[in-house]
VEXROPA-164533 format. One record per residue (C-alpha): residue in one letter; z, y, x. Coordinates in steps of 0.05 Angstrom, whole numbers, padded with zeros to 5 digits, always signed. Layout:
AZYX;...
***
This chain:
M-00043+00081-01133;Q-00079+00022-01164;R-00114+00007-01099;F-00049+00004-01059;P-00032-00069-01076;T-00103-00089-01057;I-00099-00052-00990;L-00029-00082-00976;A-00055-00152-00991;Q-00114-00140-00944;V-00068-00116-00889;Q-00024-00178-00895;Q-00085-00222-00893;N-00113-00187-00831;R-00046-00194-00796;K-00042-00268-00813;R-00112-00278-00785;L-00094-00243-00720;V-00034-00286-00705;P-00070-00348-00678;I-00119-00304-00640;I-00062-00266-00605;E-00025-00331-00590;C-00088-00359-00557;V-00098-00296-00515;L-00024-00298-00494;L-00032-00371-00472;C-00095-00356-00432;G-00064-00293-00401;K+00002-00324-00379;E-00031-00387-00352;E-00089-00349-00319;I-00141-00387-00361;P-00209-00352-00362;L-00226-00333-00434;R-00302-00330-00434;S-00363-00367-00411;H-00437-00349-00413;R-00436-00369-00488;Y-00380-00336-00527;F-00417-00308-00587;G-00440-00339-00652;K-00410-00385-00704;I-00353-00431-00684;V-00364-00503-00706;I-00296-00537-00704;D-00320-00609-00698;D-00372-00593-00644;M-00334-00610-00580;N-00397-00616-00537;S-00415-00543-00533;R-00388-00502-00475;E-00366-00436-00505;G-00309-00417-00459;K-00236-00437-00458;F-00214-00385-00509;R-00260-00412-00563;A-00246-00484-00542;I-00171-00474-00550;L-00182-00442-00619;K-00225-00501-00640;Y-00173-00551-00616;K-00117-00513-00652;A-00158-00507-00716;K-00160-00583-00723;G-00086-00581-00742;D-00086-00512-00775;E-00123-00509-00841;H-00116-00434-00847;L-00147-00423-00778;R-00203-00473-00794;N-00221-00436-00857;M-00219-00369-00822;L-00265-00392-00766;E-00314-00431-00809;D-00316-00391-00873;G-00300-00321-00848;G-00354-00269-00844;K-00384-00243-00780;R-00328-00192-00772;N-00270-00233-00801;K-00261-00284-00744;Y-00230-00232-00696;T-00255-00271-00635;S-00302-00219-00605;P-00293-00191-00534;I-00272-00125-00565;I-00213-00157-00601;Q-00194-00196-00538;N-00194-00133-00495;Q-00154-00095-00548;I-00101-00150-00548;I-00099-00154-00472;E-00093-00078-00466;T-00037-00077-00518;C+00002-00132-00481;N-00005-00092-00417;K+00022-00030-00452;I+00082-00066-00481;I+00102-00101-00415;L+00093-00037-00375;K+00135+00004-00423;K+00193-00046-00418;I+00191-00042-00342;V+00183+00034-00340;D+00242+00043-00388;R+00286+00002-00341;V+00262+00041-00280;N+00275+00109-00312;S+00342+00086-00339;S+00362+00066-00268;K+00351+00137-00244;C+00334+00114-00173;F+00279+00069-00148;S+00234+00054-00089;I+00159+00045-00089;L+00124-00012-00053;A+00049-00007-00042;D-00006-00043-00005;E-00081-00046-00008;T-00132-00102-00005;T-00206-00114-00017;D-00226-00154-00079;V-00284-00202-00088;A-00329-00143-00109;T-00313-00108-00043;N-00273-00054-00080;E-00209-00028-00049;Q-00150-00045-00094;L-00082-00013-00087;S-00023-00053-00113;L+00038-00013-00136;S+00108-00041-00148;A+00178-00013-00160;R+00245-00036-00133;Y+00306-00017-00174;V+00372-00040-00204;D+00373-00042-00280;D+00431-00026-00327;N+00454-00098-00324;D+00463-00093-00248;I+00403-00139-00236;L+00358-00123-00176;H+00283-00122-00193;E+00219-00115-00154;D+00166-00108-00208;F+00091-00103-00202;L+00064-00043-00240;K-00011-00040-00234;F-00075-00046-00193;F-00123+00012-00186;E-00186+00022-00146;I-00186+00073-00090;N-00247+00107-00060;S-00215+00131+00005;L-00163+00102+00052;T-00139+00168+00079;G-00065+00183+00074;S-00074+00242+00026;N-00120+00203-00021;L-00073+00142-00022;A-00013+00187-00034;S-00048+00222-00092;S-00067+00154-00121;I+00004+00129-00117;L+00035+00190-00150;N-00019+00192-00203;G-00007+00117-00215;L+00068+00129-00225;N+00055+00187-00272;S+00004+00147-00312;C+00055+00092-00320;G+00106+00142-00346;I+00155+00136-00288;E+00197+00197-00271;C+00179+00214-00198;D+00243+00255-00193;Y+00280+00189-00187;L+00237+00167-00127;Y+00284+00158-00068;R+00249+00109-00020;Q+00180+00087+00002;G+00162+00018+00030;Y+00096+00004+00064;D+00069-00035+00123;G+00060-00002+00190;A-00013+00020+00182;S-00026+00090+00208;N-00054+00115+00142;M+00011+00092+00107;A+00064+00106+00159;G+00034+00165+00197;K+00085+00218+00213;F+00041+00278+00194;N-00018+00254+00151;G+00006+00185+00128;V+00021+00168+00056;Q+00096+00173+00068;A+00090+00243+00098;V+00046+00269+00042;I+00093+00243-00012;R+00154+00270+00024;A+00122+00339+00024;T+00131+00341-00052;H+00188+00291-00059;P+00234+00303+00002;K+00285+00250-00020;A+00232+00195-00016;L+00249+00169+00053;Y+00201+00120+00085;F+00223+00050+00108;F+00178+00006+00149;A+00171-00067+00127;F+00206-00094+00189;G+00196-00167+00170;L+00120-00161+00169;P+00106-00170+00244;V+00153-00231+00246;C+00118-00262+00185;K+00049-00252+00216;Q+00072-00283+00281;L+00102-00344+00246;Q+00038-00353+00204;K-00010-00358+00262;E-00054-00421+00261;R-00039-00441+00333;I+00037-00434+00330;D+00072-00502+00332;L+00130-00524+00289;K+00180-00526+00346;T+00165-00454+00367;T+00170-00432+00294;L+00238-00464+00283;S+00266-00435+00348;T+00239-00366+00331;I+00271-00368+00262;E+00337-00391+00290;L+00336-00336+00342;L+00320-00285+00289;V+00378-00308+00245;N+00427-00306+00303;T+00403-00237+00323;L+00414-00211+00252;K+00484-00241+00250;E+00502-00208+00316;M+00476-00141+00291;R+00521-00146+00230;Q+00582-00168+00270;D+00573-00111+00320;A+00563-00059+00266;E+00637-00039+00262;K+00641-00030+00337;E+00578+00013+00337;I+00604+00056+00280;H+00671+00066+00316;I+00635+00088+00380;L+00590+00135+00342;Y+00650+00164+00304;E+00686+00180+00369;K+00624+00213+00397;L+00615+00254+00334;K+00686+00280+00339;V+00672+00304+00410;C+00607+00336+00388;D+00641+00369+00329;L+00694+00401+00374;S+00641+00426+00422;L+00602+00464+00368;N+00616+00533+00342;D+00630+00540+00268;A+00563+00574+00257;E+00527+00515+00288;K+00562+00461+00248;I+00519+00424+00196;S+00551+00422+00128;F+00557+00350+00105;E+00565+00375+00034;N+00498+00410+00036;L+00464+00347+00061;V+00495+00307+00005;E+00473+00359-00046;F+00402+00358-00018;Y+00392+00283-00015;L+00438+00260-00070;P+00444+00313-00124;P+00473+00264-00176;V+00533+00254-00131;E+00594+00299-00135;H+00615+00297-00062;D+00686+00322-00075;N+00699+00264-00122;A+00660+00216-00078;Y+00711+00224-00021;V+00768+00205-00067;E+00729+00148-00099;I+00710+00115-00034;K+00783+00115-00011;I+00806+00083-00076;W+00749+00033-00076;K+00765+00014-00004;L+00838+00002-00022;K+00815-00040-00081;I+00769-00087-00043;T+00818-00094+00016;S+00878-00108-00029;Q+00840-00160-00070;D+00810-00192-00008;V+00740-00188-00036;D+00687-00221+00008;I+00626-00176+00000;K+00564-00205+00034;S+00508-00161+00005;G+00495-00093-00025;L+00486-00124-00094;E+00555-00157-00090;A+00584-00090-00070;H+00549-00059-00129;L+00579-00110-00176;S+00649-00099-00148;C+00644-00024-00161;P+00647-00010-00236;K+00608+00051-00258;I+00662+00074-00306;D+00714+00077-00249;F+00671+00097-00190;P+00608+00132-00217;N+00589+00166-00151;I+00601+00105-00106;H+00566+00062-00158;F+00504+00106-00152;L+00506+00107-00076;I+00510+00031-00072;K+00454+00025-00124;L+00413+00071-00079;F+00428+00025-00020;C+00405-00036-00060;T+00337-00004-00073;L+00322+00002+00002;P+00254-00032+00013;V+00262-00097+00051;S+00190-00120+00054;T+00123-00111+00019;A+00123-00183-00006;T+00116-00164-00079;P+00051-00126-00070;K+00024-00181-00026;R+00042-00234-00078;S+00003-00194-00129;F-00059-00202-00084;S-00056-00276-00097;T-00058-00262-00172;L-00116-00215-00161;K-00156-00269-00125;R-00143-00319-00180;L-00163-00270-00235;K-00221-00232-00205;T-00263-00289-00177;Y-00336-00289-00156;L-00353-00311-00227;R-00316-00251-00256;S-00328-00198-00203;T-00348-00145-00254;M-00281-00146-00290;N-00259-00075-00305;E-00192-00045-00286;T-00161-00045-00356;R-00174-00119-00368;L-00152-00137-00297;N-00086-00101-00304;G-00073-00131-00372;L-00085-00202-00348;A-00046-00189-00284;M+00015-00163-00322;M+00014-00223-00370;S+00011-00271-00311;I+00060-00238-00263;H+00111-00219-00317;G+00111-00284-00355;D+00187-00278-00362;I+00179-00216-00407;H+00176-00240-00479;L+00118-00215-00521;D+00127-00219-00596;V+00064-00227-00638;D+00088-00179-00692;E+00104-00127-00638;I+00034-00133-00611;I+00003-00125-00680;N+00046-00064-00695;E+00026-00032-00628;M-00047-00046-00642;A-00039-00013-00710;L-00010+00050-00679;S-00059+00057-00622;P-00128+00089-00630;C-00162+00021-00641;K-00233+00001-00634;L-00221-00045-00693;D-00257-00035-00759;F-00203-00066-00803;V-00134-00044-00826;I-00071-00077-00797;
***
C-alpha cells in the first residue's frame, strides 16, 4: 500500500510526458508529414537546428523551445524516458487507427444496413492493395461513405478477393448480416456473374445485391488526354439532360409496367403466382410488410398534402420520421445506401500514393492503415487522454506504466 502513491505519481508523470509526443504524431498523421529520416535515433539537442533528424524530431525540438517541461524531458530524460522511439510512434499510430475505426464501425452497425465499396490498385512496392469502404446512413440521418482499410492481396481471382473483403469486414468488427449492397467497377473478377466477387459474396449473403459503378465509363471518357473542352462540356450537358428525361419519364414507365403486370397476374394460375410477401421477407426481414402497406399510404398522403418537394432519397428519408414510419424509414435508408460510384476507394488511392512513396516503400500494413485513417478521417476528433487510455488497455509493447 505504501508503494501505491509512488506508482500513481509515476503513472501521472508518464502520461504527462506522452501528451506532446501524441500531439506531434497526430499533427504529422493528419497533415501527411513523414515522421522519420535516415537519422531518428540518439539524443535530441534542442538548440541544434542544423541536424536533419526527420520531421517528427524537428517538430518536437521546435515545440520544446516554448515548452520547458518538454525541453527537460528531451534533454534530461533517460534513454527510455523520451518516448520518441519508432516503437512508441507505431503504438500511437495503431491506437489512433483503432479509435477511429471503432467510431466508424459503431455507426455502421447501428445503421443496420450498409453497402460495401471496393477497388484494387498497385502500390509503389508493386503490391496489390485492396481499398475497402462502407456507405451507410447514421442515426443522425447523415449519409456517409467512409474508408475502412487497405490490405494486401496475393491473388486477383474473384473468390480470393471476396474472401479478403469478408475477412476485412469481420476484422473491422462490422456485422456482415447488415450487408445489403455491393459496389465495384465493371472488371470481370469483380462483376462476374458466376465467379466474380459479387457472385461469391452473394452465395453467403444473398441480400448483398451488386450495383455496377455506372459513372465510371463516363468519367474515364471525360478524363482522356486528347478530349477537348468543347466536347467535354457538350457531353456533360447531354448526360445531365438524359438523366433529367429519365426521371421525368419514370412515372410513365411505372404506369405502363403496372398495367402489364395486372395482365400477367390475371393470366397466371394461383399456384404460379409469386408471393410478394415472401420476397419482402427474404430480402428485407426487418420490414413488417403488413404494416408497410399502411405506412406507405399514410406517408404518401402526408407528403402530397404538405406539398413537399422531394428531390433525393436523403430528403425522402428526412421527411419520413422513424417513430411514425419505421418500415418505410428503413426502406428509404436502404435506398440511400445504393452505391453510386467507387469514388471513395479511388480517392483513397491518392492518399496511398502520398503516404507510401518510393522513399517509404517498405511501410507495413498496420502503420499504413493508421496513417491513412488519420489523414482521410481528419474530421473525427481524437482526444489525447482517450488515446493514452486505449494504449493502457491494449497489450502494449511499452515498458512503462500509463
